[in-house]
TIKESE-171668 format. One record per residue (C-alpha): residue number from 1; y, x, z. Coordinates in pm, 1 decimal, m for minus. Layout:
% TIKESE-171668
num, north, east, up
NUM, Y, X, Z
...
% end
This chain:
% TIKESE-171668
num, north, east, up
1, 2261.6, m973.1, m2592.7
2, 2549.1, m841.9, m2666.3
3, 2817.7, m695.1, m2495.5
4, 3116.9, m507.2, m2489.4
5, 3297.9, m301.1, m2234.6
6, 3619.5, m406.5, m2079.8
7, 3897.2, m225.5, m1901.2
8, 3853.3, m242.4, m1462.6
9, 3987.6, 37.7, m1316.4
10, 4169.8, 336.5, m1466.5
11, 4298.4, 648.9, m1439.5
12, 3995.2, 786.3, m1237.6
13, 3935.5, 1168.1, m1222.6
14, 3553.8, 1256.5, m1320.8
15, 3450.6, 963.7, m1129.6
16, 3042.4, 932.1, m1036.0
17, 2897.0, 626.6, m821.0
18, 2958.4, 272.2, m818.8
19, 2825.6, 83.4, m526.5
20, 2922.9, m288.7, m382.7
21, 2877.7, m441.9, m51.8
22, 2827.8, m743.3, 3.1
23, 3169.5, m921.5, m5.6
24, 3223.4, m783.8, m401.8
25, 3452.7, m537.3, m294.9
26, 3417.0, m149.3, m478.9
27, 3355.7, 156.6, m343.3
28, 3450.8, 414.8, m670.9
29, 3407.7, 845.3, m591.5
30, 3543.9, 1112.9, m768.3
31, 3367.0, 1372.6, m785.4
32, 3539.9, 1638.9, m663.7
33, 3540.2, 1872.3, m965.6
34, 3863.4, 2034.4, m1065.5
35, 3858.5, 2064.4, m1447.8
36, 4188.6, 1973.8, m1656.2
37, 4358.1, 2117.9, m1345.6
38, 4224.5, 1827.9, m1145.9
39, 4277.2, 1861.5, m743.5
40, 3878.5, 1986.0, m559.1
41, 3742.8, 1784.5, m359.5
42, 3570.2, 1447.9, m334.1
43, 3706.5, 1088.6, m289.7
44, 3597.3, 719.5, m231.7
45, 3790.8, 453.0, m372.2
46, 3776.2, 95.1, m267.3
47, 3913.6, m259.9, m425.1
48, 3856.0, m511.1, m592.7
49, 3738.8, m450.2, m922.2
50, 3944.5, m736.1, m1106.0
51, 4247.3, m598.4, m1047.0
52, 4408.3, m214.9, m1053.5
53, 4445.2, m182.7, m678.2
54, 4303.2, m1.1, m479.1
55, 4335.8, 210.3, m166.6
56, 4177.1, 529.2, m94.0
57, 3928.6, 561.0, 134.7
58, 3894.3, 925.8, 202.3
59, 3924.6, 1293.3, 18.3
60, 3816.7, 1673.4, 48.7
61, 3499.2, 1596.2, m7.3
62, 3255.2, 1872.8, m45.4
63, 3205.7, 1844.7, m437.9
64, 3038.9, 1674.2, m641.5
65, 2986.2, 1403.5, m489.0
66, 2703.8, 1269.5, m660.0
67, 2624.0, 923.3, m560.7
68, 2729.0, 582.2, m325.4
69, 2498.3, 305.7, m191.5
70, 2608.8, 29.5, 46.8
71, 2434.8, 6.9, 326.6
72, 2392.3, m236.2, 641.5
73, 2845.5, m241.9, 586.2
74, 2865.7, 168.6, 552.8
75, 2868.6, 360.8, 222.4
76, 2596.1, 660.9, 194.8
77, 2792.1, 957.0, 18.3
78, 2586.8, 1218.7, m131.1
79, 2707.5, 1541.1, m132.9
80, 2565.7, 1875.2, m183.4
81, 2315.8, 1987.5, 4.7
82, 2388.5, 1590.2, 259.8
83, 2419.5, 1250.1, 277.8
84, 2704.4, 1133.9, 494.7
85, 2760.4, 742.0, 601.8
86, 3152.3, 606.3, 515.4
87, 3275.1, 365.0, 691.1
88, 3526.5, 128.8, 552.0
89, 3783.2, 290.9, 800.9
90, 3712.3, 637.3, 665.0
91, 3516.4, 793.1, 940.2
92, 3247.6, 1026.9, 843.1
93, 2885.3, 1095.6, 1014.1
94, 2636.8, 1331.2, 917.7
95, 2275.3, 1130.3, 781.9
96, 2114.6, 1427.0, 713.9
97, 2173.5, 1764.5, 602.8
98, 2059.3, 2142.2, 554.2
99, 1908.8, 2038.6, 247.7
100, 1903.1, 2250.7, m101.5
101, 2211.9, 2288.1, m239.7
102, 2486.3, 2581.7, m434.8
103, 2206.1, 2590.2, m805.7
104, 2260.3, 2374.3, m1089.2
105, 2138.7, 2108.6, m959.8
106, 2207.6, 1909.0, m592.1
107, 2177.6, 1618.9, m374.3
108, 2193.1, 1301.1, m540.9
109, 2216.5, 918.0, m507.4
110, 2001.5, 751.4, m234.8
111, 1815.8, 461.4, m212.4
112, 1748.6, 181.1, 89.8
113, 1348.7, 181.7, 12.9
114, 1225.3, m182.9, 148.7
115, 1084.7, 13.1, 394.6
116, 1396.6, 59.0, 592.3
117, 1377.6, 437.0, 450.6
118, 1632.8, 645.8, 264.5
119, 1472.9, 821.3, m37.6
120, 1714.7, 1021.8, m203.4
121, 1704.7, 1279.9, m540.4
122, 1681.4, 1654.7, m463.8
123, 1772.2, 1861.3, m813.8
124, 1670.7, 2221.6, m873.1
125, 1814.0, 2539.4, m818.9
126, 1745.5, 2647.3, m1215.9
127, 1660.8, 2531.0, m1563.1
128, 1307.7, 2570.3, m1523.1
129, 1197.6, 2756.2, m1228.6
130, 1355.2, 3110.5, m1320.0
131, 1692.2, 3227.5, m1229.1
132, 1875.2, 3377.7, m1504.4
133, 2239.5, 3457.0, m1667.1
134, 2282.4, 3085.8, m1750.0
135, 2403.5, 2997.5, m1373.0
136, 2736.0, 3210.0, m1533.6
137, 2807.6, 2970.9, m1800.5
138, 2793.6, 2632.8, m1623.2
139, 3106.7, 2522.9, m1528.2
140, 3039.5, 2461.6, m1204.8
141, 2824.7, 2695.6, m1114.1
142, 2987.5, 3014.9, m1279.8
143, 2706.0, 3185.1, m1047.0
144, 2401.3, 3393.3, m1193.8
145, 2314.4, 3519.9, m772.5
146, 2223.0, 3161.1, m667.9
147, 1915.7, 3015.2, m404.7
148, 1588.6, 2966.4, m603.4
149, 1401.1, 2698.3, m634.2
150, 1176.1, 2623.0, m309.0
151, 804.8, 2389.1, m391.4
152, 725.4, 2113.3, m228.7
153, 384.9, 2087.0, m251.4
154, 155.6, 2519.0, m248.7
155, 127.5, 2671.2, m523.9
156, 8.9, 2993.3, m710.2
157, 252.4, 3236.5, m952.9
158, 156.2, 3367.6, m1305.1
159, 231.8, 3681.0, m1452.6
160, 590.6, 3537.8, m1580.1
161, 861.3, 3808.3, m1525.7
162, 1197.9, 3794.6, m1724.1
163, 1489.5, 4067.3, m1841.6
164, 1798.3, 3982.7, m1834.1
165, 2152.7, 4188.6, m1922.4
166, 2251.5, 4308.7, m1500.4
167, 2619.2, 4183.3, m1399.2
168, 2605.2, 4312.4, m1147.3
169, 2482.4, 4631.8, m1215.8
170, 2668.7, 4991.8, m1459.0
171, 2694.3, 4878.4, m1845.0
172, 2317.8, 4891.8, m1983.4
173, 2136.7, 4813.7, m1628.3
174, 1906.6, 4533.1, m1678.4
175, 1720.3, 4283.5, m1438.7
176, 1393.1, 4202.5, m1435.8
177, 1304.2, 3797.1, m1226.0
178, 998.4, 3633.5, m1208.5
179, 988.6, 3212.6, m1079.4
180, 1099.3, 3135.9, m740.4
181, 1264.1, 3447.4, m679.4
182, 1604.2, 3539.9, m666.2
183, 1758.7, 3720.8, m964.6
184, 1711.6, 4017.1, m1021.4
185, 1326.1, 3999.4, m795.5
186, 975.4, 3900.1, m831.5
187, 722.8, 3807.9, m641.9
188, 337.8, 3945.8, m735.8
189, 179.0, 3730.2, m908.5
190, m103.4, 3535.0, m754.6
191, 129.8, 3489.8, m457.6
192, 93.8, 3107.4, m279.6
193, 400.3, 2988.3, m174.8
194, 338.1, 2757.3, 56.3
195, 517.6, 2327.5, m2.9
196, 781.7, 2338.7, 213.8
197, 1034.9, 2027.6, 322.6
198, 1302.1, 2050.6, 250.0
199, 1198.7, 2163.5, m128.2
200, 1408.8, 2163.3, m461.1
201, 1316.3, 1922.3, m769.9
202, 1188.1, 1645.4, m593.2
203, 1223.8, 1349.0, m442.0
204, 1227.2, 1278.9, m59.3
205, 1322.1, 1008.6, 229.0
206, 1479.5, 1012.9, 551.8
207, 1470.9, 714.3, 893.3
208, 1831.7, 566.0, 852.0
209, 1957.4, 766.9, 1129.3
210, 1842.7, 1086.5, 930.1
211, 1588.3, 1162.7, 1148.1
212, 1167.8, 1211.5, 988.1
213, 1249.4, 1431.8, 686.4
214, 950.5, 1411.4, 443.2
215, 823.8, 1475.8, 82.4
216, 799.5, 1179.2, m131.2
217, 687.6, 1324.7, m444.3
218, 752.9, 1683.1, m640.2
219, 797.3, 1834.0, m968.3
220, 1132.4, 1583.5, m1065.5
221, 1352.3, 1842.6, m1204.6
222, 1633.6, 1697.6, m1100.3
223, 1618.0, 1248.3, m1052.1
224, 1976.5, 1182.7, m1043.8
225, 1950.7, 820.4, m1020.7
226, 1640.2, 626.0, m832.9
227, 1661.1, 175.5, m764.1
228, 1383.1, 41.0, m653.6
229, 1262.2, m321.8, m859.1
230, 1167.6, m673.2, m694.0
231, 813.1, m599.7, m672.2
232, 860.6, m237.6, m492.2
233, 821.1, m7.4, m775.7
234, 1049.9, 297.8, m737.2
235, 1139.3, 378.3, m1013.3
236, 1373.1, 777.3, m1092.3
237, 1596.0, 866.9, m1351.3
238, 1510.9, 1245.4, m1430.9
239, 1657.2, 1454.7, m1674.5
240, 1409.3, 1668.9, m1859.2
241, 1482.3, 2070.6, m1897.1
242, 1713.3, 2231.7, m2181.0
243, 1734.2, 2446.5, m2400.9
244, 1928.6, 2802.4, m2181.1
245, 1876.4, 3046.0, m1931.3
246, 1579.0, 3261.0, m1902.2
247, 1251.2, 2992.7, m1953.4
248, 1454.1, 2718.2, m2199.2
249, 1276.1, 2436.9, m2341.2
250, 1329.9, 2329.2, m2690.0
251, 1380.0, 1865.8, m2704.5
252, 1270.0, 1809.7, m2401.0
253, 1352.2, 1454.8, m2314.2
254, 1482.3, 1294.0, m2025.0
255, 1227.9, 1012.9, m1821.1
256, 1206.9, 716.0, m1617.9
257, 936.8, 750.1, m1397.1
258, 735.2, 527.8, m1116.3
259, 791.0, 733.0, m777.1
260, 449.1, 768.1, m682.9
261, 412.1, 931.0, m349.9
262, 203.1, 1227.3, m296.1
263, 232.9, 1248.2, m729.2
264, 319.7, 1566.0, m935.2
265, 557.5, 1487.8, m1247.3
266, 481.3, 1835.1, m1420.9
267, 781.8, 2038.2, m1324.6
268, 840.8, 2382.4, m1417.1
269, 511.7, 2358.9, m1629.9
270, 496.9, 1991.0, m1780.7
271, 691.9, 1753.9, m1909.8
272, 632.5, 1342.6, m1956.1
273, 285.8, 1547.2, m1952.7
274, 316.9, 1706.5, m2215.1
275, 303.2, 2106.4, m2074.8
276, 576.1, 2346.8, m2215.3
277, 353.3, 2529.1, m2390.3
278, 321.8, 2224.9, m2654.1
279, 493.4, 2325.7, m3031.2
280, 758.4, 2030.5, m2980.9
281, 917.8, 2172.7, m2626.0
282, 935.7, 2505.3, m2880.4
283, 1275.6, 2689.9, m2813.3
284, 1498.9, 2774.4, m3039.3
285, 1737.0, 2989.7, m2790.5
286, 1457.3, 3215.1, m2627.5
287, 1079.7, 3294.9, m2637.5
288, 834.1, 2965.6, m2627.6
289, 779.5, 2948.8, m2228.8
290, 439.5, 3026.7, m2010.9
291, 345.3, 2894.2, m1733.7
292, 492.4, 2972.5, m1445.6
293, 232.9, 2813.3, m1222.9
294, m86.1, 2962.9, m1237.3
295, m303.6, 2687.1, m1126.5
296, m241.7, 2352.9, m1186.9
297, m574.4, 2221.1, m1029.0
298, m469.1, 2259.3, m696.7
299, m249.2, 2011.6, m791.8
300, m262.7, 1640.5, m867.1
301, m204.4, 1584.8, m1295.3
302, 163.5, 1564.1, m1383.7
303, 236.9, 1225.1, m1409.7
304, 391.4, 1091.5, m1748.1
305, 689.4, 841.7, m1786.6
306, 756.8, 448.6, m1849.1
307, 1028.4, 517.0, m2071.9
308, 1142.2, 841.8, m2283.4
309, 1547.4, 865.4, m2345.2
310, 1561.3, 1105.5, m2641.0
311, 1684.1, 1460.1, m2561.9
312, 2034.2, 1581.2, m2499.4
313, 2128.3, 1245.9, m2409.9
314, 2178.7, 1305.8, m1984.1
315, 2046.4, 958.0, m1879.9
316, 2191.3, 942.0, m1557.5
317, 2204.8, 659.6, m1345.4
318, 2016.6, 286.8, m1326.4
319, 2056.2, m71.9, m1190.1
320, 1771.5, m304.4, m1182.2
321, 1945.2, m585.5, m1263.1
322, 1914.5, m960.4, m1025.6
323, 1601.6, m1117.5, m1029.0
324, 1805.0, m1471.1, m1011.1
325, 1986.9, m1342.1, m1272.7
326, 1877.1, m1529.6, m1588.1
327, 2083.9, m1285.2, m1795.6
328, 1941.2, m960.4, m1642.8
329, 1565.7, m1080.5, m1481.9
330, 1313.4, m848.6, m1592.5
331, 1573.8, m557.0, m1733.9
332, 1684.6, m204.4, m1589.3
333, 2033.5, m70.0, m1708.9
334, 1994.7, 297.7, m1804.6
335, 2344.0, 494.2, m1802.3
336, 2322.1, 798.1, m2111.7
337, 2619.7, 1007.2, m1960.8
338, 2585.9, 1189.4, m2405.8
339, 2430.1, 1603.1, m2499.7
340, 2629.8, 1867.3, m2341.2
341, 2617.6, 2097.7, m2638.5
342, 2635.1, 2355.9, m2711.0
343, 2539.2, 2499.6, m2325.6
344, 2228.5, 2299.9, m2338.3
345, 2154.5, 2360.5, m2635.6
346, 2198.3, 2443.9, m3022.2
347, 2507.1, 2283.4, m3179.9
348, 2403.3, 1905.4, m3309.2
349, 2518.4, 1521.6, m3304.9
350, 2674.1, 1435.0, m3067.1
351, 2417.3, 1161.6, m2836.1
352, 2429.4, 923.4, m2562.9
353, 2700.0, 834.6, m2423.5
354, 2605.0, 519.4, m2408.1
355, 2417.9, 218.7, m2156.4
356, 2063.5, 113.4, m2233.6
357, 1895.7, m208.1, m2155.2
358, 1513.4, m110.4, m2075.0
359, 1274.7, m438.0, m2069.7
360, 1062.6, m369.3, m1714.7
361, 761.6, m644.9, m1932.3
362, 694.9, m413.9, m2178.8
363, 903.8, m34.5, m2105.8
364, 1079.0, m36.4, m2407.5
365, 1475.2, 15.4, m2417.7
366, 1784.4, m144.2, m2630.6
367, 2094.0, m38.7, m2748.3
368, 2346.4, m258.8, m2487.1
369, 2690.6, m81.9, m2518.6
370, 2848.9, 240.9, m2669.1
371, 3302.9, 300.7, m2705.7
372, 3512.6, 318.2, m2624.0
373, 3295.2, 474.8, m2290.0
374, 3376.4, 837.5, m2288.8
375, 3112.5, 912.2, m2082.3
376, 2936.9, 626.7, m1868.2
377, 2740.7, 811.0, m1573.3
378, 2662.6, 481.1, m1321.9
379, 2573.3, 103.0, m1348.5
380, 2579.7, m180.2, m1103.8
381, 2544.3, m549.8, m1038.1
382, 2849.4, m698.7, m915.3
383, 2683.5, m910.9, m553.0
384, 2943.9, m1179.0, m638.1
385, 2835.5, m1321.0, m994.1
386, 2612.0, m1045.5, m1161.0
387, 2845.7, m892.3, m1384.1
388, 2738.1, m483.5, m1436.0
389, 3024.9, m254.7, m1409.9
390, 3053.7, 129.2, m1558.9
391, 3150.4, 474.2, m1430.9
392, 3261.8, 649.0, m1724.0
393, 3326.2, 1007.0, m1640.8
394, 3601.6, 1067.7, m1853.7
395, 3663.3, 1313.7, m2102.9
396, 3479.0, 1617.0, m2061.7
397, 3330.9, 1838.3, m2343.6
398, 3164.7, 2193.6, m2359.8
399, 3402.1, 2429.4, m2528.7
400, 3179.7, 2728.3, m2782.7
401, 3244.7, 3034.6, m2554.8
402, 3106.8, 2838.2, m2204.5
403, 3402.1, 2662.9, m2076.9
404, 3468.7, 2368.6, m2033.8
405, 3726.9, 2136.2, m2186.6
406, 3818.6, 1804.0, m1922.3
407, 4101.5, 1621.4, m1917.4
408, 4166.0, 1435.6, m1558.7
409, 4240.6, 1079.7, m1553.8
410, 4053.6, 992.6, m1830.1
411, 3760.7, 811.1, m1653.8
412, 3783.4, 462.8, m1513.7
413, 3573.7, 162.1, m1456.9
414, 3422.4, m95.4, m1684.9
415, 3327.5, m439.0, m1713.9
416, 3044.0, m554.1, m1965.5
417, 3126.6, m916.0, m2061.1
418, 2882.3, m1084.8, m2352.7
419, 3025.8, m1066.7, m2617.7
420, 3217.1, m1291.7, m2843.5
% end
């Protein structure tokens, strides 16, 4: 099937998320990132996607708002460090908080499991477990002194230490930083770090009221999108490591994983089952990485993915096709946000900025639609007629000096329809 994108809602400012209620009313979140002169603070809008009129449900949310999920008459809202519950009249309550925040990635979207529990993705604080100066270059962070990662399983540290300039020291001063430690500090090799909950780089779950928070699986670097298949299997889109910072990894793919309880997905030492020491992952911007964990035999074998997305395409979220709709049966749609060169990798061709279709019988992917999308970041099927809609983050590029070149009100929602 070939499709084209038709505009539904326009003039949204850096939207990230879309969810439908049972009647087909759409809820769309704006991230609240203050790029391009945009006002800070996340917002959620509601309305019908066949009508540009929409109402503001809530504003002033912590930025970035990373996910919306409809659940029993309310909307679950993912913000840094917490999941909130939003009623249609704009009332907010906290489901769970105290999750790791302040680093490279955040608390991501929630998926409601067939068991009634809430499953959520939690990103890493760093690129690959070492806090580095790349945090200063991140337009959404601008901070090297952010929290260190927290393991979800017991790990033993290897002998890794990275020397960098020290921005807070005297001219010419340096700092040495180890894995799972704040900037400028290092734990002794052989240190045993106990797994904790909450942790970073993981899929967690809790009951609908936020109690019983527990680890599902660890080692997913940034599980940005989650979804359950009709047979109950949980899928996660995991964003691979970048060629940046104190422990760069070259040409790492993003991966679609099946999430299995108790499994290890390889971060920070493997990418889709391949060790970061493999020649295929050799970086351009730094020394070839070594293992930060001393003993992998104490961990489950690193999982392999179902689908590899090309390096730098930045796979984000996914939607499972309605099982009763022959157009989309056995199909998962995945949005590819696109590269963030030159921040995440050396200069090169633009990739991503599209939507791809994955056949869940063969785990093969087929390009579905590209232009006029700028930065597709989420996709959802209408419960009324099965039409897929794509959220476009808008115009957002990384400048040559690490800054962000973004245009407010350039995002929107697009309807995907068969190409006549």
